[in-house]
N, C-alpha and C positions, 0 to 999 in steps of 0.2 A: 304593258309591262315589261316585255322583252327587253328593253335596254336596260343597262348597267345603271344608265345615267338615273333613269325613272324609280329605277326599284332605292337607289341609293337614296335618292328627292325624298322619296315615299316613306323609305326606313327613319331617314333623319326626322323628318318631320314629325313623324308617330312618337319619334322618341323625347324630341321636344316638347311635344302636346302633350304627352303623360306627364311628364317634368313639371312642365306648368301648371299644367291641372289641380296636379299633387301639391306644390308648392301656392298654390293661390288657395287651396282649401285648408294649407295649413294656416297662410298668414292670416284668412277671414276667421278662423276658430279663435287664433291668438288675439286678434286685436277685437274681436266678438268678446274675449273672457277678459281679456283687460279693461273694457270699456264697462263690463257689467261686475268687474271689480269695484270700479270709480263707483258707479253706480250705489254699490252695496258702501262702500263708505260715506258717502253724502247720504242713502237713509240711515245709516247708522248712526252717525253724527247726529241728524237732525232728531231721530226717535232718542239718544240720550239725554239731549237739550232739553226736549221736554220732561223725560224721567225724571231728570235730576231736579226740575223744578217741582214736580210731585213728590217727590221722597221729601223735600224738605216743608212739605206743607201748604204748599203754594193754593189755595182754591182753584177750583175748575174752573170757574168763571175767570181768573187770572191769569191763568198761564198763557203765556206770548209764545205765538206759533210763529215764528218767522220767515217769511217767504213762503205762502199757503199754498199759493197757485204753483209752484214750482216742486214743494214738497207737502203734501197733503197729509194731515196727523188724523189718525182714529183710536179713541182709547176707549179701552174694555175694562171692567171689572172681572173678580172671578167669577163670574155668572155670566160672563161672556156678553153684558148688557153693556151698550155706549154711553159711555160720561162725557166724553170730550169728543168733538169733530172740528175740523180746519172750515174756516170760514167759505161760504159758497161750496162747500164737499155737497153736491146731488148723489152721488153713486160713489159705489166702490166693489171692490171684488177683490180676493186673492188674499183678506185678511179675514179676524178670527170670528168677525160680522158682516154681516151684508148692511146693516143700519147704517144712517148716516143723524139720525135724530137722537139727539141726549135724553135719556129718561131720568126722572127726578131720581136722586141717589144724595145720601148724606156725603157732604161737601170736603175736600179733605182741608185739614185743619179745625175742625167741628169739634165740640166737648167730647172726651170719652162716655162712653156709657156707664152709666152708677154701677159701682161694684167691681170696675175694670182697676186694679191696683199694679203697683210696680210687679208683685209676684205672679199675676196674670201674664200682666205686659211680657215678663221674661219667659215664662210658658208658653207664650204666642209666637215669641221669638223663637224657641226653642224648634218648636212643631214648625214653623216656617222654614228655618234650617233643614230639619228633616226631609220636606217635602221638597228642598232646593230651590224654595224660594229667598229671595234678599232679607235681609232682616229692616226695622222699624229703621225707616230715614234713609233707605240704601237702593241702590241700584245693581243690579241683577250686573255681575260682573263676567259672567260667561259670553260666547258668542254666540250674537244674535240670532234667531232663525228667519231666515230669507226666503222670499215667495214671489212670483210674480203675478200680476194682476192688473186691474183697468181703475182709473177713476176719473171719474165728473166733475169738474173744477168751473162753476159757471157753466157755460153751452159747451165746454171743450172737454172730449173723452180722448183719454191718452192713455197708453200703456205706461205702468211705472213700476219700481223694481222695491218692494216692501221688506223693511228691516222690524222684527219684533224683541223690545226690550222690557223686561219687568221690571217695576218699581213698587217698593212698600212705601205707604205713608205713613208719618207718626201716629197715623191712627190704628195701623195695623192693617190694612186695605192694599192689597195686592193688588195694581193696575197692570195690562200690557198695552203699552203704547207702541201704535203701528204707525210709521214714517215713511212715506215713499220717496224714491228719484225717479227723476222722467229716464226713459229709454229711449225719446224719440233722437236725441243725440248720437246713441248708439245704433240704432237702427239706419240712421241717416248715414254714418259715417262707412258703415257695412254695405249698405246699399249702394254708396259710392265707389266703394272698393271695387266692390264685385261689378258695377258696369264698367269699371274702367278696365278690368280685366276681362269681360267679355268683351268689348270693343279692342283692347289690344293684342288679346290673344289672336284673333283671325291673322289680322295685319303682321303679328309676329311671323306666325307660321309661316305665311305666303314669303318673306323675306327668307325665311329659313329655307324654306323647298327651294327660292330661287337661287339663294346664295350655293346651296348643295349642288344644284342644276349645275352651274357654270363653272365651280370648281373642280366638280367630277368629272366636266366638259372638256375642262383643259388638262387636268389630269391623263386622261384618256386619249388626250390627240393622239397622241406618239403611236398607241397601239393601233387605231386607225390607220396611219402612215405603215406600221408594221404589215396590218392586214392585208392593206391594198398592194405593198410590195409582195407580199406573199402568194398574192394571187395572181399578181403578174408572172412570177417567177414559175407559176405552175402553169400559167397559160404558153410561156413562151421556153418552159424546162431549158431555161438559160440558169444551171448552178451558179455560174460565176456572179451573179447578180447578189447583194446584199442588203438587209433592210437597215433601214435608216436608225442610228443609235444617239438617242436624245444627249443634252449635255449632261442631265440630271443625273446623281448618284441613287437614284429612288427603285423601287423592283422593278418598272417598266424599264429602266436602264440596262438592269441586270438582264431580264428577259430577251431585249433585243440581241446583247451581246452573245448570250445564250444559243440564241435563235441563229446568229451569224457562226458562230462555233459549229452548230450542228450543220448548216449549210456546208462549212468547208470541209468537214470530214465527209458527211454524204458527195460533195463533187468529187473529193478523191477516190472514196470509193466507187462513184458509177466511171471515173475515168480510170481507175485500176482495171475494172469488171470491160468495159470497152478495151483497153490494152492487152486484157487478156484472151478475149474472144478474140482480139485480130493475130495475136500472135499464136492463139491453140490453131485458128485456120491455117495460118502459114504452116505450123509446124505439121499439119495433118496433111496437108497439098503433097507435101514430098513424097513420104510414102505411100499415099495412097494412089499419087500418080505412075511411082515404079511399080507399083505392085498391077496397077492397071496395063500397062505397058508389057509387062510379064508375061500378064494373062492373055494380052492380046495377039504377042508373039506367038506365045503354046498356041492359039486356037488355029492361028495359021499355018505354023512351024511346029508341031510338037516335038520335032527332035530338038528346038533349040530352046525347049522349058527348061530356066533355071531353077530348077527346084528349091536349092538351100538358100536364094537370094531371096525368094516369095515368101518361105518359110521366115527368113528374118525380119523380113518388109511387115508381115503378119503379126510377131512377134513384137517389133518396136511398135506398131500400131496398139497391139494389148496393152502394151505398159504405158503407151502415151494416155491413152481411154481412161485407165485406173489412177493413173497420177491426177488428171482432172477431173474424175467423180471424187477423187479425195479432196482434191481443193476444194471443188465445190461443197462437200459437207462442211469443211473447214470454215469456209465464208458466212455458211447458214448459221454458222453459230452450235453445230453440233456438239454436245458433253462429251468429255473423255472418258466419262465412265468412272466408277471408285473402285474398282479391284486392285486388289494388292498386287503388285509386281514385282518379283527379286531380280535386278539387274544383272548381277552377277551371274544367276542362272541364266537368263536369258542371253547375255552375250556369248557366253557358252555354247548355246541351242544353235544363235544365229551363225556363228563360227563354223559349227561340225557340220551347217547344212551346206557352206558353200566350196565343196571340193574341186569345183571346175575353175578356181579363181586363177589368175597369172601365177600371182606371188602368195604361198604362204602365211597365213594371218597369225602373229606372235598375240598369245590371251596373258595378260594380267592382270588376276583376280586372285587375291588373297584367301586363303583356304577357311573355310569358319566363319569368314566377314556376313553380316546382315546388312545386304543394301537394298531393303525395300522402299516402294513407291507407291502412292495411288495412281492410278490411271488404267489406259486402255493397253492391254498388252500387245494387241493388233498394229496398233499405231505405234507404242515404242519400239517395236520390233521393227517397223518402217523405218524409224529414224535412222537405229542402228544399222540396218541395210544399205540405205541409202549414203551415209557417211563411208562404209566401206567399200561400197561401188566408187565412192569420190576417190579415195585412197588408192584403191586398184588402178584407176586410169592415170594417175598422176605418178605411181609412186615409181623408183627407178628398180630396187630389190629388198624394200623392204617396208612392211606393214603392222604395226602394232597396234592392240586397244587394250586400254585399261579400265578397271573400276576401282575407286577410292571413295571412303567418307571425306566428306567437305564441308566442315561447318554444320549447319542444320538440314542438309542435303546430302546428296549423293553426287560423284561427278563422273561420267564417262569421256574417256581420251581417246580418240584414233588418229593415228601418228603415220607420217609415211617420208619418207626421204629423197622426195620429189623436188622439183623447183620452189614450191611452197606457195604462197600467193602474196603479191604486194600490197603491202599498209596502207593504200590509197584504195584497193580495191575489197577490201575487207568486209565492208559492206553491203557492195553492190554484188557481190556473189549469190546473195540470199536474196535477191530479187528473181521475180518469177520470168524464165525463160533468158536467162543471163546467162551467157557463156563467154569465158576468157577466148582469147585468141586462138591459144594453144590447145584448147579443148575442142574449137572446134575443126581444128584440124585432123581430128582423130575420126576413124569412122565409126567408132562406139562412144562418142560424146555424147550423147543423149539430148535431152530437149529443153537441158535446164531448170528443169523442176524439181530435183532431189533437195539441192539444199534449201530452197524456198519452202518445199513441205517440211522436211526435217525442221526449220526455225517455227514454223506455226505451230506444228505438232507439240513443238517445246514450252510454247507461248501459253498455248491451249492448256497444259499440265502445270502453269505457274511457272516453270523452269526457263533457263536462256541457253541460247547457244551461239555460241563465238568463236572464231578462227586465231589462231594465234600461231608462232613460229616454233617447230618441233626441236627437238636437242639432233635431232638426226639433219637437222637442214631442211625439211618440207613442211607443210602444216601440220597443225596440231589443232582438231576443232572439239571442243569442250562440250559438253551437253551437261548440264547442272539441273538435276529436279531437287525438290523439297520431299523432305522425308514426313512421312502421316503425322501430322499432328495431334 
């Protein structure tokens, strides 16, 4: 039962079984009710036919009882004495009396007793009406009472549905006519339908389970292909492979496409990480080798120690290590924080600490402006510092930084009057360890991580960092960050 196919087949089979059982019970109940209604109608017709004869004064012995074998009749008087029974009726249950032998009684159509007059008849009629009985010579118009019972006609005993109809003879004697209708047909029909259901239900459930199994197996076949390919990718560690995408447009095809998209992103991430490690190793190798060489020379010839060079290499290593650690935290998904940062004040503070810059930085921040954003003060300060370092490295004589409102955010722009950035290189410079040729020719060209860090931090804060041509002729780096919502 660990298989999805098995669980789907079992679930579908159980649902169909419950539905079929419920529907079968409903069919049997409706069928039985309809057949009983038919039996009631037959019994009522037979009872009213006999009652009608008695109401017209037909003597008991002359009452015609048609089809006595299928519709046995028993008639009782007001004292529940049996006065008429069908021919060959040997036993009966479910009626007003269990006797099947008529007792001597005044026959219908007999001469009324002396002293009975019309007035008395009228009084009797009124009394009968008061008791809910039919008047003289009438058959009750009320719905008959029905009951289940048995009757033995000849040597055959069967179940019957009896209808009880009252009738009053012209002599004022109220009789109750019990006429039965056989239930054998009802029982046979119900048993036949029940047997057919009990025979067909297992077969139908087997068919449902088999079809569900096959359909589910066919539907899940692409999933097995995806699983095997993912297992192969995991074993081979080859992220260039992709799982097969079925031609259908269902959820499984969407799963395959999403899986391939995930593999593409993962491949790019791993490739970027490998390239990052390789570039970091290359960048670290030079200052470490230089520092080691200086220390080995100083060990052999202390008078030749280049102390400023050793300090410069150490500082370069320190900056590079800090950049690598920050990139590692950004790649790990470190949240930028939600502190409120006033960018105007942050820019002024960052510029005031740069006393050793080659070119003085001109600050353009409107007085009294509110330029608040949410984020990490340290990371945003690092972005502004990296942009200013880049401008100092490429500027000829002018570096400026401005802060202004821009739509629903705040824009910080750092400009210089250097050579600028060629349009075809304006995205490439934000890649890690990328330095243009003129930057590589400088001693303080850096490792090519400053702009990559700046863009990653801007992206983590929900903003953007782009480069354009400045009015001074050089590069203009625009940092845009959203205001707090």
